[in-house]
N, CA and C of each residue as an Amber inpcrd file, in Angstrom:
protein
   270
   0.8170000  -1.1930000   0.0000000   0.0000000   0.0000000   0.0000000
   0.8730000   1.2760000   0.0000000   1.9210000   1.2640000   0.8000000
   2.8020000   2.4200000   0.8780000   3.5050000   2.6710000  -0.4530000
   3.8940000   1.6010000  -1.1370000   4.5430000   1.7470000  -2.4380000
   3.5780000   2.3590000  -3.4630000   2.3260000   1.9570000  -3.4030000
   1.3180000   2.4890000  -4.3020000   1.1280000   3.9910000  -4.0690000
   1.0180000   4.3890000  -2.7910000   0.8770000   5.8100000  -2.4590000
   2.0860000   6.6000000  -2.9240000   3.2640000   6.0500000  -2.7210000
   4.4930000   6.7210000  -3.1400000   4.5050000   6.9210000  -4.6550000
   4.0630000   5.9030000  -5.3880000   4.0050000   5.9910000  -6.8490000
   3.0250000   7.0770000  -7.2890000   1.8670000   7.1570000  -6.6270000
   0.8840000   8.1970000  -6.9490000   1.4410000   9.5940000  -6.6880000
   2.0970000   9.7600000  -5.5530000   2.6840000  11.0610000  -5.2170000
   3.7240000  11.4480000  -6.2610000   4.5420000  10.4900000  -6.6520000
   5.5810000  10.7600000  -7.6530000   4.9620000  11.1590000  -8.9890000
   3.9360000  10.4500000  -9.4280000   3.2760000  10.7640000 -10.6900000
   2.6360000  12.1510000 -10.6540000   1.9900000  12.4630000  -9.5540000
   1.3520000  13.7810000  -9.4200000   2.3950000  14.8930000  -9.4020000
   3.4930000  14.6460000  -8.7220000   4.5590000  15.6430000  -8.6710000
   5.1250000  15.9040000 -10.0640000   5.4010000  14.8380000 -10.8000000
   5.9360000  14.9960000 -12.1500000   4.9280000  15.6780000 -13.0770000
   3.6520000  15.3350000 -12.9220000   2.6190000  15.9770000 -13.7460000
   2.5370000  17.4740000 -13.4300000   2.6260000  17.8210000 -12.1490000
   2.5910000  19.2260000 -11.7460000   3.7840000  19.9960000 -12.2730000
   4.9650000  19.3950000 -12.2070000   6.1690000  20.0510000 -12.7240000
   6.0860000  20.2350000 -14.2370000   5.5710000  19.2330000 -14.9370000
   5.4310000  19.3440000 -16.3890000   4.4430000  20.4490000 -16.7550000
   3.3300000  20.5290000 -16.0260000   2.3410000  21.5780000 -16.2890000
   2.9270000  22.9570000 -16.0240000   3.7270000  23.0790000 -14.9850000
   4.3570000  24.3500000 -14.6580000   5.3210000  24.7680000 -15.7630000
   6.0770000  23.8120000 -16.3070000   7.0020000  24.1340000 -17.3990000
   6.2580000  24.6300000 -18.6290000   5.1220000  24.0150000 -18.9120000
   4.3360000  24.4220000 -20.0780000   3.7990000  25.8350000 -19.8930000
   3.3350000  26.1550000 -18.6880000   2.7380000  27.4560000 -18.4200000
   3.7660000  28.5360000 -18.1120000   4.9940000  28.1190000 -17.8660000
   6.0390000  29.0550000 -17.4680000   6.3710000  30.0090000 -18.5990000
   6.7100000  31.2510000 -18.2270000   7.0810000  32.2650000 -19.2030000
   8.5490000  32.6090000 -19.0960000   9.3420000  31.7270000 -18.5170000
  10.7670000  31.9870000 -18.3520000  11.4100000  32.1520000 -19.7220000
  12.1880000  33.2000000 -19.8840000  12.8780000  33.4360000 -21.1380000
  12.1050000  34.3130000 -22.1160000  10.8550000  34.5990000 -21.8270000
  10.0610000  35.4140000 -22.7350000  10.0820000  36.8840000 -22.3680000
  10.8110000  37.2290000 -21.3400000  10.8790000  38.6310000 -20.9330000
   9.8140000  38.9920000 -19.9180000   9.4940000  40.2620000 -19.8400000
   8.5370000  40.7680000 -18.8640000   7.1670000  40.9490000 -19.4950000
   6.1390000  40.9350000 -18.6470000   4.7990000  41.2420000 -19.1310000
   4.7560000  42.7170000 -19.5390000   3.6880000  43.1250000 -20.2160000
   3.5860000  44.5190000 -20.6700000   3.6130000  45.4870000 -19.4970000
   2.8860000  45.1610000 -18.4370000   2.8490000  46.0320000 -17.2630000
   4.2210000  46.0970000 -16.5950000   4.8790000  44.9490000 -16.4720000
   6.2080000  44.9210000 -15.8640000   7.2110000  45.6840000 -16.7260000
   7.0650000  45.5880000 -18.0400000   7.9540000  46.3250000 -18.9490000
   7.7930000  47.8330000 -18.7510000   6.5510000  48.2840000 -18.6130000
   6.3080000  49.7200000 -18.3670000   6.9230000  50.1430000 -17.0350000
   6.7500000  49.3070000 -16.0120000   7.3200000  49.6170000 -14.6940000
   8.8390000  49.6580000 -14.7760000   9.4290000  48.7280000 -15.5060000
  10.8840000  48.6970000 -15.6540000  11.3900000  49.9470000 -16.3680000
  10.6450000  50.4120000 -17.3540000  11.0310000  51.6220000 -18.0850000
  11.0000000  52.8460000 -17.1740000   9.9540000  52.9420000 -16.3620000
   9.8460000  54.0560000 -15.4090000  10.9730000  53.9720000 -14.3830000
  11.2590000  52.7640000 -13.8920000  12.3350000  52.5910000 -12.9140000
  13.6770000  53.0050000 -13.5110000  13.9090000  52.6550000 -14.7660000
  15.1490000  53.0520000 -15.4340000  15.2530000  54.5710000 -15.5170000
  14.1330000  55.2220000 -15.8190000  14.1140000  56.6830000 -15.8970000
  14.4620000  57.2980000 -14.5520000  13.8940000  56.7540000 -13.4800000
  14.2050000  57.2560000 -12.1390000  15.6850000  57.0730000 -11.8260000
  16.2700000  55.9470000 -12.2240000  17.6830000  55.6810000 -11.9390000
  18.5960000  56.6370000 -12.6910000  18.1960000  57.0390000 -13.8900000
  19.0280000  57.9360000 -14.6810000  18.9550000  59.3670000 -14.1770000
  17.8940000  59.6910000 -13.4630000  17.6940000  61.0470000 -12.9680000
  18.5790000  61.3520000 -11.7810000  18.0240000  62.0830000 -10.8660000
  18.7480000  62.5010000  -9.6610000  19.1760000  61.2860000  -8.8420000
  19.9070000  61.5520000  -7.8080000  20.4260000  60.4910000  -6.9450000
  19.2980000  59.8650000  -6.1300000  18.4340000  59.1350000  -6.8010000
  17.3250000  58.4610000  -6.1400000  17.7580000  57.0540000  -5.7860000
  17.5510000  56.6820000  -4.5360000  17.9450000  55.3550000  -4.0860000
  16.9520000  54.2910000  -4.5180000  17.3960000  53.0620000  -4.4510000
  16.5670000  51.9380000  -4.8530000  15.3310000  51.8270000  -3.9650000
  15.4880000  52.0950000  -2.6830000  14.3360000  52.0430000  -1.7730000
  13.2680000  53.0520000  -2.1830000  13.6740000  54.2540000  -2.5100000
  12.7230000  55.2880000  -2.9010000  12.0370000  54.9430000  -4.2260000
  12.8040000  54.4040000  -5.1660000  12.2210000  54.0150000  -6.4500000
  11.1810000  52.9210000  -6.2470000  11.5410000  51.9090000  -5.4660000
  10.6200000  50.7970000  -5.2130000   9.3490000  51.2930000  -4.5250000
   9.4980000  52.1640000  -3.5410000   8.3200000  52.7000000  -2.8500000
   7.4620000  53.5170000  -3.8040000   8.0900000  54.3230000  -4.6500000
   7.3480000  55.1470000  -5.5910000   6.5790000  54.3190000  -6.6140000
   7.1300000  53.1770000  -7.0000000   6.4710000  52.3070000  -7.9690000
   5.5610000  51.2740000  -7.3080000   5.5790000  51.2750000  -5.9900000
   4.7760000  50.3300000  -5.1880000   5.1110000  48.8780000  -5.4970000
   6.4120000  48.6070000  -5.5870000   6.9110000  47.2450000  -5.7220000
   8.0240000  47.0680000  -4.7060000   8.4090000  45.8270000  -4.4320000
   9.4940000  45.6150000  -3.4770000  10.8440000  45.6600000  -4.1990000
  11.8970000  45.8340000  -3.4290000  13.2390000  45.9110000  -3.9960000
  13.6040000  44.6300000  -4.7330000  13.1550000  43.5080000  -4.2160000
  13.4670000  42.2180000  -4.8220000  12.8870000  42.1360000  -6.2390000
  11.7710000  42.7790000  -6.4880000  11.1690000  42.8240000  -7.8140000
  11.8680000  43.8650000  -8.6770000  12.2680000  44.9640000  -8.0780000
  12.8810000  46.0600000  -8.8180000  14.2030000  45.6650000  -9.4770000
  15.0360000  44.9170000  -8.7700000  16.3400000  44.5560000  -9.3130000
  16.2610000  43.7910000 -10.6410000  15.4250000  42.7440000 -10.7660000
  15.3320000  42.0840000 -12.0780000  14.7840000  42.9990000 -13.1690000
  13.8770000  43.8990000 -12.8030000  13.3480000  44.8510000 -13.7820000
  14.4730000  45.7290000 -14.3200000  15.2900000  46.2420000 -13.4190000
  16.4050000  47.0940000 -13.8380000  17.4320000  46.3050000 -14.6420000
  17.7020000  45.0800000 -14.2060000  18.6290000  44.2300000 -14.9380000
  18.1200000  43.9740000 -16.3570000  16.8290000  43.7760000 -16.4960000
  16.2150000  43.5520000 -17.8080000  16.4220000  44.7660000 -18.7240000
  16.4070000  45.9510000 -18.1460000  16.5910000  47.1830000 -18.9230000
  18.0640000  47.5300000 -19.1140000  18.9800000  46.7510000 -18.5320000
  20.4060000  46.9980000 -18.7030000  20.9910000  47.9770000 -17.7120000
  20.2900000  48.2340000 -16.6140000  20.7740000  49.1540000 -15.5880000
  21.5600000  48.3500000 -14.5680000  22.7780000  48.7970000 -14.2760000
  23.6200000  48.1360000 -13.2940000  23.5390000  48.9110000 -11.9900000
  23.2320000  48.2140000 -10.9220000  23.0930000  48.8430000  -9.6030000
  24.2900000  48.4630000  -8.7450000  24.9270000  49.4610000  -8.1850000
  26.0190000  49.2490000  -7.2270000  25.6140000  49.9390000  -5.9390000
  25.6840000  49.2110000  -4.8490000  25.2160000  49.7610000  -3.5770000
  26.0540000  50.9410000  -3.1050000  27.3300000  50.9750000  -3.4430000
  28.1980000  52.0430000  -2.9550000  28.6190000  53.0170000  -4.0580000
  28.1130000  52.8310000  -5.2640000  28.4600000  53.7230000  -6.3630000
  27.1980000  54.2440000  -7.0300000  27.3690000  55.2360000  -7.8510000
  26.2570000  55.8000000  -8.6060000  25.7690000  54.7750000  -9.6380000
  24.4750000  54.7570000  -9.8810000  23.8800000  53.8530000 -10.8470000
  24.2940000  54.2240000 -12.2640000  24.6560000  53.2290000 -13.0670000
  25.0400000  53.4730000 -14.4430000  24.1590000  52.6400000 -15.3630000
  24.0310000  53.0800000 -16.5890000  23.2250000  52.3700000 -17.5860000
  24.1700000  51.7350000 -18.5940000  23.9610000  50.4510000 -18.8450000
  24.7580000  49.7250000 -19.8110000  23.8030000  49.2100000 -20.8750000
  23.9900000  49.6530000 -22.1000000  23.1160000  49.2320000 -23.1990000
  23.6660000  47.9390000 -23.7950000  22.7650000  46.9780000 -24.0100000
  23.1350000  45.7030000 -24.5800000  23.3580000  45.8490000 -26.0770000
  24.2980000  45.0730000 -26.6150000  24.5710000  45.1070000 -28.0490000
  23.7980000  44.0340000 -28.7840000  23.0510000  43.2020000 -28.0640000
  22.2800000  42.1310000 -28.7140000  20.8840000  42.5460000 -28.9910000
């Protein structure tokens, strides 16, 4: 009986992982709303000496979300240096 239950759990787990891979958007970039937010965040970074905390609060997102958005736009964040923009050649 225990082996049967274990087999069912394994099958369900694999089915769930496969479904997640199909629905996943990894590699496709950001959603339209996230892209707009990333563009605004990039603009804030290029402006005055606005910190990451202030940008995140102004956009009503957390810092953990802000960093990938900025990375997607090619903005490099250094905690002890001024923010710089690096444009991708690809």
